[in-house]
C-alpha positions as CSV (number, residue, x, y, z in Angstrom):
1,M,5.5,18.3,17.6
2,P,4.5,14.8,18.9
3,K,0.7,14.2,19.2
4,D,1.0,13.5,22.9
5,D,2.5,17.0,23.4
6,V,-0.4,18.5,21.4
7,R,-2.9,16.8,23.6
8,K,-1.2,18.1,26.7
9,L,-1.4,21.6,25.4
10,A,-5.1,21.1,24.4
11,M,-5.8,20.1,28.0
12,K,-3.8,22.9,29.4
13,F,-5.7,25.5,27.4
14,D,-9.0,23.7,27.8
15,L,-9.6,23.6,24.1
16,P,-13.1,22.4,23.0
17,N,-11.6,19.4,21.1
18,K,-9.3,18.3,23.9
19,D,-11.2,15.0,24.5
20,R,-11.7,14.2,20.8
21,K,-10.6,10.7,19.9
22,D,-7.7,10.2,17.4
23,S,-8.7,10.0,13.8
24,Q,-7.9,6.7,12.0
25,G,-8.7,8.2,8.6
26,I,-7.7,11.2,6.6
27,C,-8.7,14.2,8.7
28,F,-9.5,16.6,5.8
29,L,-11.9,14.2,4.2
30,G,-14.3,14.6,7.1
31,K,-16.6,11.8,8.3
32,I,-16.1,9.5,5.4
33,K,-14.0,6.3,5.2
34,F,-11.0,6.3,2.9
35,S,-12.4,3.4,0.9
36,E,-15.6,5.3,0.3
37,F,-13.7,8.4,-0.8
38,V,-11.6,6.4,-3.3
39,A,-14.7,4.7,-4.6
40,R,-16.4,8.0,-5.3
41,Q,-13.3,9.5,-7.0
42,I,-12.0,6.5,-8.9
43,G,-14.9,4.1,-9.0
44,E,-14.9,0.3,-8.6
45,M,-14.0,-2.5,-11.0
46,E,-14.2,-6.2,-10.0
47,G,-11.0,-8.2,-10.1
48,I,-9.7,-11.4,-8.6
49,I,-7.5,-12.3,-5.6
50,L,-5.0,-15.1,-6.1
51,E,-2.6,-16.8,-3.7
52,A,0.9,-15.9,-4.8
53,E,2.5,-19.3,-4.1
54,T,-0.2,-21.6,-5.6
55,G,-2.3,-19.5,-7.9
56,D,-5.5,-20.5,-6.1
57,F,-8.5,-18.3,-6.8
58,L,-9.5,-17.1,-3.4
59,G,-12.1,-14.4,-4.1
60,T,-12.8,-11.1,-5.7
61,H,-12.1,-7.4,-5.0
62,Q,-13.5,-4.1,-6.2
63,G,-10.2,-2.6,-7.6
64,F,-6.5,-3.0,-6.9
65,W,-6.3,0.7,-6.0
66,F,-8.0,-0.1,-2.7
67,Y,-5.0,-2.2,-1.5
68,T,-1.4,-1.5,-0.5
69,I,1.5,-3.9,-0.2
70,G,1.5,-5.5,3.2
71,Q,-2.1,-4.7,3.9
72,R,-4.0,-7.3,6.0
73,Q,-7.3,-5.7,6.8
74,G,-10.3,-5.7,4.4
75,L,-9.5,-8.8,2.4
76,R,-12.4,-10.8,3.8
77,L,-10.7,-14.2,3.1
78,S,-10.9,-17.3,5.2
79,G,-7.9,-19.3,6.5
80,G,-5.8,-16.2,7.1
81,P,-4.2,-14.0,8.1
82,W,-3.6,-13.0,4.5
83,Y,-1.4,-10.1,3.3
84,V,-1.3,-8.3,0.0
85,V,2.1,-9.0,-1.5
86,E,1.8,-7.9,-5.2
87,K,-0.6,-6.3,-7.6
88,D,-1.0,-6.6,-11.3
89,V,-2.2,-3.2,-12.4
90,K,-2.8,-4.2,-16.0
91,Y,-5.2,-7.1,-15.2
92,N,-6.6,-5.7,-11.9
93,V,-5.3,-8.7,-9.9
94,V,-4.3,-8.7,-6.2
95,F,-1.9,-11.4,-5.1
96,V,-2.0,-12.4,-1.4
97,S,0.0,-14.7,0.9
98,R,0.0,-16.0,4.4
99,N,3.8,-16.0,4.4
100,Y,4.6,-12.3,3.8
101,F,6.9,-12.0,6.8
102,S,8.7,-15.2,6.1
103,F,10.1,-13.9,2.8
104,D,13.1,-11.6,3.1
105,K,11.5,-8.2,2.3
106,R,14.0,-6.2,4.3
107,R,15.6,-3.4,2.4
108,R,17.7,-0.3,3.2
109,L,18.5,1.1,-0.3
110,F,15.8,2.6,-2.6
111,R,15.1,5.4,-5.1
112,V,12.8,8.3,-4.6
113,G,11.2,10.6,-7.2
114,S,8.8,13.5,-7.2
115,L,11.1,15.3,-4.8
116,R,9.8,18.3,-3.0
117,W,12.3,20.3,-0.8
118,L,10.7,23.0,1.4
119,S,13.6,25.3,1.0
120,G,13.5,24.8,-2.8
121,L,17.0,23.2,-2.8
122,P,18.1,19.7,-1.8
123,P,20.0,19.2,1.4
124,G,23.8,19.4,1.3
125,E,26.0,16.4,1.7
126,S,27.0,17.5,5.2
127,G,24.7,17.0,8.2
128,Q,22.8,14.1,9.5
129,L,19.4,13.3,7.9
130,Q,16.5,11.2,9.1
131,C,13.9,9.4,7.1
132,K,10.4,8.3,7.8
133,V,8.7,5.8,5.5
134,R,5.4,5.0,7.2
135,H,3.2,6.2,10.0
136,G,4.4,5.5,13.6
137,P,7.2,6.8,15.7
138,G,10.2,5.2,14.0
139,F,12.9,7.1,12.1
140,Y,16.0,6.0,10.3
141,N,19.2,7.8,10.0
142,C,19.9,8.0,6.3
143,S,22.1,9.4,3.5
144,V,20.6,11.0,0.4
145,A,22.4,11.3,-2.9
146,I,20.8,13.3,-5.7
147,E,21.2,12.3,-9.3
148,P,19.4,13.1,-12.6
149,D,16.7,10.7,-13.7
150,Q,17.5,9.2,-17.1
151,D,13.8,8.9,-18.0
152,S,12.7,12.5,-17.1
153,S,14.0,16.0,-16.4
154,E,13.5,15.6,-12.7
155,D,16.1,14.5,-10.2
156,V,15.8,11.4,-8.1
157,A,17.3,10.6,-4.7
158,I,19.2,7.4,-3.8
159,V,18.4,6.8,-0.1
160,H,20.4,4.6,2.1
161,L,18.9,3.8,5.5
162,S,20.9,3.0,8.6
163,A,19.0,-0.3,9.1
164,D,16.8,-2.7,7.1
165,D,13.1,-1.9,6.7
166,Q,10.6,-4.7,6.3
167,G,7.9,-2.9,4.4
168,L,9.3,-0.6,1.6
169,A,7.0,-0.5,-1.3
170,A,6.8,1.6,-4.5
171,G,4.3,4.4,-4.2
172,Q,4.9,5.1,-0.5
173,F,6.1,8.5,0.6
174,A,9.4,9.0,2.3
175,A,9.8,12.2,4.4
176,F,13.2,13.6,5.3
177,Y,14.1,15.5,8.5
178,Q,17.0,17.4,10.0
179,G,16.5,17.0,13.7
180,K,12.8,17.8,14.3
181,T,12.4,19.8,11.1
182,C,10.8,18.2,8.0
183,I,12.8,19.4,5.0
184,G,11.2,17.6,2.2
185,S,9.7,14.4,0.8
186,G,9.4,12.1,-2.2
187,V,7.7,9.1,-3.6
188,I,9.4,5.7,-3.4
189,L,10.0,4.4,-6.9
190,E,11.5,1.0,-6.0
191,S,13.9,-0.6,-3.6
192,W,17.4,-0.9,-5.1
193,D,17.5,-4.6,-4.8
194,D,13.7,-5.1,-5.1
195,Q,13.0,-8.7,-6.1
196,G,9.3,-8.4,-5.3
197,F,7.4,-11.2,-3.7
198,P,7.9,-14.5,-5.5
199,V,4.6,-15.0,-7.4
200,C,4.4,-18.4,-9.0
201,E,4.0,-18.9,-12.7
202,R,0.6,-20.5,-12.3
203,A,-0.7,-17.4,-10.6
204,L,0.8,-15.1,-13.2
205,E,-0.8,-17.2,-16.0
206,L,-4.2,-17.1,-14.3
207,A,-3.9,-13.3,-13.8
208,R,-3.7,-12.9,-17.6
209,I,-6.9,-14.9,-18.4
210,E,-9.4,-12.6,-20.0
211,D,-12.5,-14.6,-19.1
212,K,-12.2,-14.9,-15.3
213,S,-15.4,-16.9,-15.2
214,K,-13.3,-19.9,-16.2
215,L,-11.8,-19.9,-12.7
216,G,-15.0,-21.3,-11.3
217,K,-15.8,-20.8,-7.6
218,P,-13.2,-19.5,-5.1
219,V,-11.2,-22.1,-3.2
220,K,-12.1,-21.9,0.5
221,I,-9.1,-22.6,2.8
222,E,-9.4,-23.4,6.5
223,V,-6.2,-23.5,8.4
224,K,-5.1,-25.3,11.5
225,P,-1.3,-25.2,11.5
226,E,-1.0,-28.5,13.4
227,T,-2.8,-30.5,10.8
228,C,-2.1,-29.3,7.3
229,T,-2.8,-31.8,4.5
230,T,-2.4,-31.7,0.7
231,E,-5.2,-32.7,-1.6
232,M,-6.3,-32.2,-5.1
233,V,-9.2,-29.8,-5.7
234,Q,-11.2,-29.5,-8.9
235,N,-12.6,-26.0,-9.4
236,D,-16.2,-26.0,-10.5
237,G,-16.7,-25.0,-14.1
238,A,-13.0,-24.6,-14.7
239,E,-11.9,-25.0,-18.3
240,L,-8.2,-24.3,-17.9
241,H,-5.5,-26.5,-19.3
242,E,-4.2,-29.4,-17.2
243,G,-1.9,-28.3,-14.3
244,L,-3.8,-25.1,-13.4
245,I,-6.5,-26.6,-11.2
246,N,-4.6,-28.5,-8.5
247,S,-4.4,-26.8,-5.1
248,Q,-2.8,-27.2,-1.7
249,V,-5.5,-27.0,1.0
250,C,-5.1,-26.9,4.7
251,V,-8.1,-28.3,6.6
252,K,-9.1,-28.5,10.2
253,S,-9.0,-32.0,11.7
């Protein structure tokens, strides 16, 4: 049932919570921010934020697990807007870009694992299915083909959407519907033709450096699109080999 209809019923029956504001967090956590909940359960570990296209060291974060692909809020970086485009789980590095939506991230074919069907059985081949991949009102018509996973005993589903989606990312849930009835869900493993965001070699090399103090101070970028200039920037205290310390900087005139 849509939330608007629920609110109308709450008003009709004069329920005590009829005027309560919509929750922007996870309702069962209570009055606690999602980031605070994750910090309590997983902890924090400082890592670095690098620009995907240049490898510029932009700042630090408290753990890659606080960020999702496409996230914009909470980065606290100047010169944005910045978007999370990739994560290096091994080295706890978050890659960001200001050009997330200029890169062709549109996909309509992906694999889903950890399948859970409410009836206990996958849907038959006949009948129209719908798929929802994120919050919001939008649904896609889709086809679902079940096949065994070569790496485990569980099945995976190959999902083909009726239209391209801009923000598919591994780890997101996909929910499947028949009409208004949710029949199951799964976790997106990868988009079928997933190329990832093009992270430059310099950024990948910097991500693997064990002593991150060699990066020096973060580069501060101020942006005014009309007057963007390129200049050479020497990071304070950097002891990296030649070719890793030049940056493109946009400055206000």
